[in-house]
C-alpha positions in Angstrom: 129.5 132.7 96.5 132.9 131.1 96.3 134.5 134.1 98.1 131.9 133.7 100.9 132.1 129.9 101.2 135.8 129.1 100.8 137.1 131.0 104.0 134.3 129.5 106.1 135.0 126.0 104.6 138.8 126.3 105.5 138.0 127.6 109.0 135.4 124.9 109.8 137.6 122.1 108.3 140.5 123.1 110.5 138.2 123.3 113.6 136.6 119.9 112.8 140.0 118.3 112.1 141.4 119.7 115.4 138.4 118.2 117.3 138.8 114.7 115.9 142.6 114.8 116.4 141.9 115.7 120.1 139.5 112.7 120.3 142.3 110.5 118.9 144.7 112.0 121.5 142.4 111.3 124.4 141.9 107.7 123.2 145.7 106.9 123.0 147.1 109.3 125.5 147.9 106.6 128.1 150.1 104.8 125.6 152.1 107.8 124.7 152.7 109.5 128.1 155.9 108.6 130.0 157.7 107.0 127.0 160.2 109.8 126.5 159.3 110.2 122.9 160.9 113.0 120.9 159.0 116.0 119.5 159.6 115.0 115.9 158.0 111.5 116.6 154.9 113.1 118.2 154.6 115.6 115.3 154.9 112.7 112.8 152.2 110.8 114.7 149.8 113.7 114.6 150.5 114.4 111.0 149.5 110.9 110.0 146.6 111.0 112.4 145.3 114.2 110.8 145.4 112.6 107.4 143.6 109.5 108.7 140.9 111.7 110.3 140.0 113.6 107.1 137.1 111.3 106.3 135.5 112.3 109.6 136.2 116.0 109.4 135.5 116.7 105.7 131.7 116.0 105.7 131.1 117.8 109.0 133.0 120.9 107.8 131.1 121.0 104.5 127.8 120.8 106.4 128.8 123.5 108.9 130.3 125.8 106.2 127.2 125.5 103.9 124.9 126.2 106.9 126.8 129.3 107.9 127.1 130.6 104.3 123.4 130.4 103.4 122.4 131.2 107.0 124.3 134.5 106.8 122.9 135.3 103.3 119.3 134.6 104.6 119.9 136.6 107.8 121.0 139.7 105.9 118.2 139.3 103.3 120.7 138.7 100.5 118.9 135.6 99.4 115.7 137.5 99.3 117.3 140.1 97.1 118.7 137.4 94.8 115.3 135.7 94.5 113.5 139.0 93.9 116.0 139.6 91.0 114.9 136.3 89.4 117.8 134.2 90.6 116.6 130.9 92.0 118.2 129.1 94.9 119.5 126.3 92.7 121.3 128.9 90.6 122.8 130.5 93.7 124.0 127.0 94.8 125.4 126.2 91.3 129.0 127.4 91.8 129.3 125.8 95.2 127.8 122.5 93.8 130.5 122.4 91.2 133.1 123.1 93.9 131.7 120.4 96.2 131.6 118.0 93.2 135.4 118.6 92.7 136.0 118.1 96.4 134.1 114.8 96.2 136.3 113.6 93.3 139.4 114.6 95.3 138.0 112.8 98.3 137.7 109.6 96.3 141.4 109.8 95.1 142.4 110.7 98.7 140.6 107.6 100.0 142.2 105.4 97.4 145.7 106.7 97.2 146.6 108.8 100.3 144.6 107.3 103.1 146.0 103.7 102.9 149.6 105.0 103.1 148.8 107.4 106.0 147.0 104.6 107.9 149.9 102.2 107.4 152.4 104.9 108.7 150.0 105.8 111.6 149.4 102.3 113.0 153.0 101.2 112.4 154.2 104.3 114.4 151.6 103.8 117.1 152.5 100.1 117.6 156.2 101.0 117.7 155.5 103.6 120.4 153.4 101.0 122.4 156.4 98.7 122.5 158.9 101.3 123.6 159.9 101.1 127.2 158.7 103.9 129.5 161.2 106.5 130.8 162.6 105.7 134.2 161.1 107.8 136.9 161.5 105.9 140.2 159.2 107.3 142.9 160.0 107.6 146.6 158.3 105.2 149.0 156.6 103.1 146.3 157.4 99.9 144.3 158.4 100.7 140.7 157.4 97.8 138.3 158.0 99.3 134.9 161.3 97.4 134.5 160.5 94.0 133.0 161.4 91.2 135.5 162.3 93.6 138.3 160.5 95.4 141.1 162.4 98.3 142.6 161.8 100.1 145.9 163.6 103.3 146.9 163.0 104.9 150.3 164.6 108.3 149.5 166.2 110.2 146.6 168.7 113.0 146.7 168.2 115.2 143.5 171.5 117.0 144.0 173.8 114.1 143.5 171.3 111.6 142.0 171.9 109.2 144.8 169.3 106.6 146.0 168.9 105.5 149.7 167.1 102.5 151.1 167.2 100.3 148.0 165.3 97.1 147.8 165.3 95.0 144.5 163.1 92.0 143.7 164.5 90.0 140.8 161.6 87.9 139.4 163.1 87.4 135.9 164.1 83.8 136.7 161.8 80.8 136.7 162.3 80.2 140.4 159.4 80.2 142.8 161.2 82.7 145.0 162.7 86.0 143.8 166.2 87.2 144.3 166.3 90.0 146.8 169.0 92.7 147.0 169.1 95.2 149.8 171.4 98.1 149.8 171.9 101.2 151.9 172.6 103.5 148.9 173.4 103.5 145.2 173.2 105.2 141.9 171.3 104.4 138.7 172.8 104.9 135.3 172.5 103.5 131.8 175.2 102.2 129.4 176.1 104.3 126.3 174.0 102.1 124.0 170.9 102.5 126.2 170.3 98.7 126.3 171.1 98.0 130.0 170.6 99.7 133.4 173.6 99.8 135.8 172.9 99.9 139.5 176.0 100.7 141.6 175.1 99.6 145.1 176.9 100.2 148.4 176.7 98.3 151.7 174.1 95.7 151.2 173.1 92.0 151.1 172.2 89.6 148.3 169.6 86.8 149.1 169.0 83.9 146.7 167.5 80.5 146.8 169.7 77.7 145.3 167.7 75.8 142.7 166.4 72.5 143.9 167.7 69.4 142.3 171.4 70.5 142.1 174.2 68.4 143.5 174.7 70.6 146.5 171.1 70.5 147.6 171.0 66.7 147.2 174.1 66.2 149.3 172.7 68.4 152.0 169.3 66.7 151.9 167.1 69.8 151.6 166.7 73.3 150.2 169.5 75.8 150.4 169.7 79.6 150.4 172.7 81.8 149.5 173.5 85.1 151.3 176.1 87.5 150.2 177.2 90.7 152.0 179.0 93.3 149.9 180.4 96.8 150.3 180.0 97.7 146.6 178.3 95.8 143.8 177.1 96.5 140.3 173.8 95.0 139.1 173.2 95.0 135.4 169.6 94.9 134.2 168.5 94.4 130.6 166.5 97.5 129.6 166.2 98.9 126.1 165.4 102.6 126.1 165.8 103.1 122.4 162.9 103.6 120.0 162.7 100.9 117.3 160.4 101.5 114.4 158.5 98.5 113.1 158.6 97.5 109.5 155.7 98.8 107.4 155.3 95.6 105.3 153.3 93.9 108.0 150.7 96.7 108.1 150.7 97.0 104.3 149.3 93.5 104.1 146.2 94.5 106.1 143.0 95.8 104.5 143.7 99.4 105.7 146.9 99.6 103.6 145.4 98.6 100.2 144.0 100.5 97.3 141.0 99.4 95.2 143.1 97.2 92.9 144.8 95.4 95.8 141.5 95.0 97.6 139.8 93.4 94.6 142.8 91.0 94.1 142.6 89.9 97.8 138.8 89.4 97.6 139.2 87.3 94.5 141.9 85.2 96.2 139.7 84.7 99.3 136.7 83.7 97.1 138.8 81.2 95.2 140.0 79.7 98.5 136.5 79.6 99.9 135.2 77.9 96.7 138.0 75.3 96.7 137.3 74.6 100.4 133.6 74.1 99.6 134.4 71.8 96.6 136.8 69.7 98.8 134.2 69.4 101.5 131.5 68.4 98.9 133.9 65.7 97.4 134.6 64.3 100.8 130.9 64.1 101.6 130.2 62.4 98.3 133.1 60.0 98.8 132.2 59.1 102.4 130.3 55.8 102.9 126.6 55.9 103.4 125.5 53.5 106.2 128.7 51.7 105.7 128.2 51.2 102.0 131.0 52.8 99.8 129.8 55.4 97.3 132.6 54.8 94.9 134.7 51.9 93.5 138.0 51.8 91.6 137.8 50.9 87.9 141.1 49.4 86.6 141.4 49.9 82.8 144.9 48.3 82.5 146.8 51.6 83.1 145.5 53.2 86.2 142.8 52.8 88.8 140.2 55.6 88.6 137.5 56.1 91.2 134.0 55.7 89.7 131.0 56.9 91.8 128.3 54.3 92.3 124.8 55.3 91.4 122.5 55.3 94.4 120.1 52.4 94.7 116.5 53.3 94.0 114.1 52.2 96.7 110.4 52.4 96.7 110.2 53.5 100.4 112.9 54.5 102.9 114.1 51.7 105.2 112.7 51.5 108.7 115.5 52.0 111.1 113.6 50.5 114.1 113.1 47.3 112.1 116.8 47.1 111.2 117.8 47.7 114.8 115.3 45.0 116.0 117.0 42.5 113.8 120.4 43.0 115.4 121.4 40.9 118.5 121.2 42.9 121.8 125.0 42.6 122.3 125.8 44.0 118.8 123.0 46.7 119.1 124.9 48.6 121.8 128.1 48.5 119.8 126.3 49.8 116.7 124.8 52.7 118.6 128.0 53.6 120.4 129.9 53.4 117.1 127.4 55.6 115.3 127.6 58.2 118.1 131.4 58.2 118.1 131.4 58.5 114.3 129.0 61.5 114.4 131.0 63.3 117.1 134.1 62.8 115.1 132.4 64.2 111.9 131.0 67.1 113.9 134.4 68.1 115.2 135.9 67.7 111.8 133.4 70.0 110.2 133.6 72.5 113.1 137.3 72.7 112.6 136.9 73.4 108.9 134.2 76.0 109.6 136.6 78.0 111.8 138.9 78.4 108.8 136.0 79.3 106.5 134.7 81.9 109.1 138.1 83.5 109.3 138.3 83.8 105.6 134.8 85.2 105.4 135.5 87.8 108.1 138.7 88.9 106.3 136.7 89.0 103.0 134.0 91.2 104.6 136.7 93.6 106.0 138.2 94.0 102.5 134.8 94.5 100.9 133.9 97.2 103.6 137.1 99.0 102.9 136.4 98.8 99.1 132.9 100.3 99.5 134.2 103.0 101.8 136.3 104.4 99.0 133.1 105.8 97.5 131.0 106.7 100.7 133.1 109.8 101.6 132.5 111.4 98.2 128.7 110.8 98.4 128.7 112.0 102.0 130.2 115.3 101.0 127.5 115.9 98.4 124.7 114.8 100.8 125.9 117.1 103.6 126.1 120.0 101.2 122.5 119.5 99.9 121.4 119.3 103.6 123.4 122.3 104.9 122.8 124.8 102.0 118.9 124.6 101.9 118.7 124.2 105.7 120.7 127.5 106.1 118.4 129.2 103.6 115.4 128.0 105.5 116.5 128.8 109.1 118.3 132.1 108.1 120.6 132.0 111.0 124.3 132.7 110.5 127.3 132.8 112.9 128.5 129.8 114.9 125.6 129.3 117.3 122.7 127.7 115.6 124.7 126.2 112.7 127.0 124.3 115.1 124.1 122.9 117.1 122.3 121.7 114.0 125.6 120.4 112.4 126.5 118.4 115.5 123.1 116.8 115.8 123.0 115.8 112.1 126.5 114.5 112.3 125.7 112.5 115.4 122.8 110.9 113.5 125.1 110.2 110.5 127.8 108.7 112.8 125.4 106.4 114.6 123.9 105.0 111.4 127.4 104.7 109.8 128.9 103.0 112.8 125.9 100.7 113.2 125.9 99.7 109.6 129.6 99.1 109.7 129.3 96.7 112.6 126.3 94.9 111.1 128.3 94.4 107.9 131.5 93.4 109.7 129.8 90.7 111.7 128.0 89.3 108.7 124.5 90.1 109.9 123.8 92.4 106.9 125.2 92.3 103.4 128.3 94.5 103.1 126.7 97.0 100.7 123.7 97.5 102.9 125.7 98.2 106.1 128.2 100.6 104.4 125.6 102.6 102.5 123.1 102.7 105.4 124.0 106.3 106.6 123.9 107.6 103.0 120.5 106.0 102.4 119.1 107.6 105.5 120.4 111.2 104.9 119.9 111.3 101.1 116.1 111.6 101.3 116.5 114.3 103.9 118.8 116.3 101.6 116.3 116.0 98.7 113.4 117.0 100.9 115.2 120.1 102.3 116.4 121.2 98.9 112.8 121.0 97.5 111.4 122.9 100.4 114.0 125.6 100.2 113.5 126.0 96.5 109.7 126.3 97.0 110.2 128.8 99.9 108.2 126.4 102.2 107.9 127.3 105.8 109.4 124.1 107.1 110.6 125.6 110.4 107.7 128.0 110.9 106.5 127.4 114.5 103.1 129.0 113.9 102.4 126.6 111.0 103.1 123.5 113.2 101.2 125.0 116.1 98.1 125.6 113.9 98.5 122.1 112.5 98.4 120.4 115.9 95.6 122.7 117.0 93.6 121.4 114.0 94.6 117.9 114.7 93.7 118.0 118.3 90.6 120.1 117.8 91.9 123.0 119.9 90.6 126.5 119.6 92.4 129.3 117.7 92.3 133.0 118.5 92.1 136.0 116.2 94.3 139.1 116.2 93.1 142.4 114.7 94.8 145.8 114.9 93.6 149.2 113.9 94.8 150.0 110.4 96.8 153.2 109.8 95.6 153.5 106.3 92.1 152.3 105.2 91.4 152.2 101.5 87.7 151.1 101.7 85.8 152.4 104.7 83.3 150.1 106.4 79.7 151.1 105.7 77.4 150.5 108.7 74.4 149.4 106.7 76.5 147.0 104.6 78.1 145.6 107.8 74.6 145.1 109.3 73.4 143.2 106.2 76.4 140.9 106.2 76.0 140.2 110.0 72.3 139.6 109.6 72.9 137.1 106.8 75.7 135.4 108.7 73.5 135.0 111.8 70.7 133.5 109.6 73.1 130.9 108.1 74.6 130.0 111.5 71.1 129.6 113.0 70.1 127.4 110.1 73.1 125.1 110.6 72.4 124.9 114.3 68.7 124.1 113.7 69.6 121.4 111.2 71.9 119.7 113.7 70.2 120.5 116.9 70.5 117.1 118.5 73.5 114.8 118.8 73.9 112.4 115.9 73.5 108.7 116.5 76.4 106.2 116.0 75.3 105.0 112.5 74.3 108.5 111.4 77.6 110.0 112.4 79.7 107.4 110.7 77.6 107.3 107.5 76.7 111.0 107.1 78.3 113.4 109.7 77.9 117.1 109.1 77.5 118.7 105.7 81.0 119.8 104.7 79.8 122.2 102.0 77.4 124.0 104.3 80.1 124.2 107.0 82.6 125.5 104.5 80.3 128.2 103.4 79.6 129.3 107.0 83.3 129.4 107.8 84.1 131.5 104.7 81.2 133.9 105.4 82.6 134.4 108.9 86.0 135.2 107.5 84.5 137.7 105.0 82.6 139.5 107.8 85.8 139.8 109.9 87.8 141.0 106.9 85.2 143.6 106.1 85.0 144.8 109.7 88.8 145.1 110.0 88.4 148.3 108.0 86.5 150.0 110.9 88.0 152.9 112.8 86.2 151.8 116.0 88.6 150.0 118.4 85.6 148.6 120.3 84.2 147.1 117.1 87.6 145.5 116.3 87.9 144.0 119.7 84.4 142.5 119.4 85.2 141.2 115.9 88.1 139.2 117.4 85.5 137.2 119.3 84.3 135.5 116.1 85.5 131.9 116.2 87.8 130.4 113.6 85.8 127.5 112.2 88.1 124.6 111.4 87.5 121.9 108.7 88.2 118.9 110.9 88.1 115.4 109.5 86.0 114.3 112.4 83.1 116.5 111.4 82.5 114.3 108.3 84.3 111.0 108.3 83.6 109.7 104.8 81.6 110.5 101.7 80.7 106.8 101.2 78.0 105.2 103.3 79.4 101.7 102.9 82.7 102.8 104.3 80.9 104.4 107.2 79.0 101.1 107.7 82.3 99.2 107.7 83.7 101.5 110.4 80.5 101.1 112.4 80.8 97.3 112.3 84.5 97.4 113.3 84.0 98.7 116.8 87.7 99.1 117.8 87.9 101.9 115.2 84.4 103.2 114.9 83.6 103.6 118.6 86.6 105.8 119.5 86.1 107.8 116.3 82.5 108.4 117.3 83.3 109.6 120.8 86.0 112.0 119.6 84.0 113.2 116.6 80.8 113.9 118.6 82.9 115.9 121.1 84.4 118.0 118.2 80.8 118.5 116.8 79.7 119.7 120.2 82.6 122.2 120.3 81.6 123.3 116.7 78.1 124.1 117.7 79.3 126.1 120.7 81.5 128.1 118.3 78.6 128.8 116.0 76.4 129.8 119.0 79.2 132.2 120.0 79.2 133.6 116.5 75.4 134.3 116.7 76.0 136.0 120.0 78.8 138.1 118.6 76.6 139.1 115.6 73.9 140.5 118.0 76.5 142.4 120.0 78.2 143.9 116.9 74.7 144.8 115.5 73.9 146.6 118.7 77.3 148.5 118.6 76.9 149.5 115.0 73.2 150.6 115.5 74.2 152.7 118.6 77.1 154.3 116.7 74.9 155.1 113.8 72.3 156.7 116.1 74.9 158.8 117.8 76.3 160.0 114.4 72.8 160.9 113.2 72.1 162.8 116.4 75.3 164.7 116.1 74.5 165.6 112.5 71.1 166.9 113.5 72.5 169.1 116.2 75.1 170.5 113.8 72.3 171.3 111.4 70.2 173.1 114.1 
């Protein structure tokens, strides 16, 4: 089993990891293109991205590999051979279960020790690449704005001598309302050895600039002033750093993604302490604030120091009537009291809103750390769940290769990803408790793994289309057809007289049932009694016995006619309940009883048509058997003569 599983697991893991890395590349491709990054930096970025994407690729690869492994074994009947030798499916899965358990343990240590460091390196490198200036590639006939503070226009370029023609420069790096404008017929663009400045060597051009207002010269002239300079050659130096500067890792290490379990717990405890202290301070302020202008504390001087002592609230028999208090205040003072109260409340509201922002930020940071702490364990459980989904599912569908397993794996992983992402967002935003949001996907898929494992061990036909088709036929009351074929080897030949006796008895029982229920049942009779289930079950079993006995016939016409016997179903609508008081309750409750009566009487009508058809088939088969027996006897007499 390990020899079969391990190559598939390594192959699917590489494929899944490649897919998620491509998804990462498509997401950040715009921030990497055109920066002139070296190959070793790109390779380093992809290495750390691959390590960070392992939590996505590992469960999917386990699911796909287990599906392919057990699908191949089932498709080639190797699982059937193992089971026939007395080896159960759980015993077949045992070595792989041990291996996946070891992978789960390794996934936990990977999440706790390796993933934080790789994510710190990844995001530090990615942010450093974002800040790098793009490589200069000035187009022809378009404005180039990738140089900070400058817009550059070049009419034509000569690739042989790297010369630029028709140069127009807009310098917007100053705070002036008007940019500096430089126009030149030609020039060359180069960079200093340290790659920190661009050097534009211009030829035959003009420099236009507005003199800043408020200077001595503009005041003496009494208005705005512009400067124009014509030059034959001029060098313009533009600050432009083309070097790659790597950020310090320490900033990212302080984030939740760069911490292990010990550091996460320490941060959560610190935030809890800060939140508790903020709550205690707020409570003390509320207790110390005056109530209706009356101080809630006084200072007690004991000779050494003054200590605040809280005053006990005054006990009142009934709360004061505010309308009466306001009525006793003069009209002039009443408006001042109301205005002062409103101002005081607005100030208090703003004060507590400001404090709530700090508390909300701390709670958000706490939730992010708690989510990261819980995620240290989710990957390990996800590996086990996906194995116990993929292995029994592969044993049930018995399809190997890459076709069906990939389709099923992708669908299941999409379901897992949707629930996992939804739970993460609900926990991050504080709508759900953190543990509920983080473990939502595992709680959804764990019952599915248990169900599929049980069905696979019991050899249940979970994906048998005929079983579901027959179920819905029974549920909807649809007819079912028989299929009989001529047997090549018949152990017990059909005796015509025995067949006639069985058919005659069947016809008698069907006629008796039809006579008993000749008319349509009333509303109360249907809900309280219905049809006799035992009698109907006996008739259905008798039809099956007759068909089974006639399947031993060598007459194809007789087999074709036997297929006309109906398959009598045991529908719930034939007999709703065994208790009359329950039927009476259904009859009184019209929204349930009336639709049930209409559907049930229709099914009963179809049942009587089926039994009438059975009586007709009995007559036709009796005629065929009698005719065949007469011909056989006549042939025997002629042979005797």
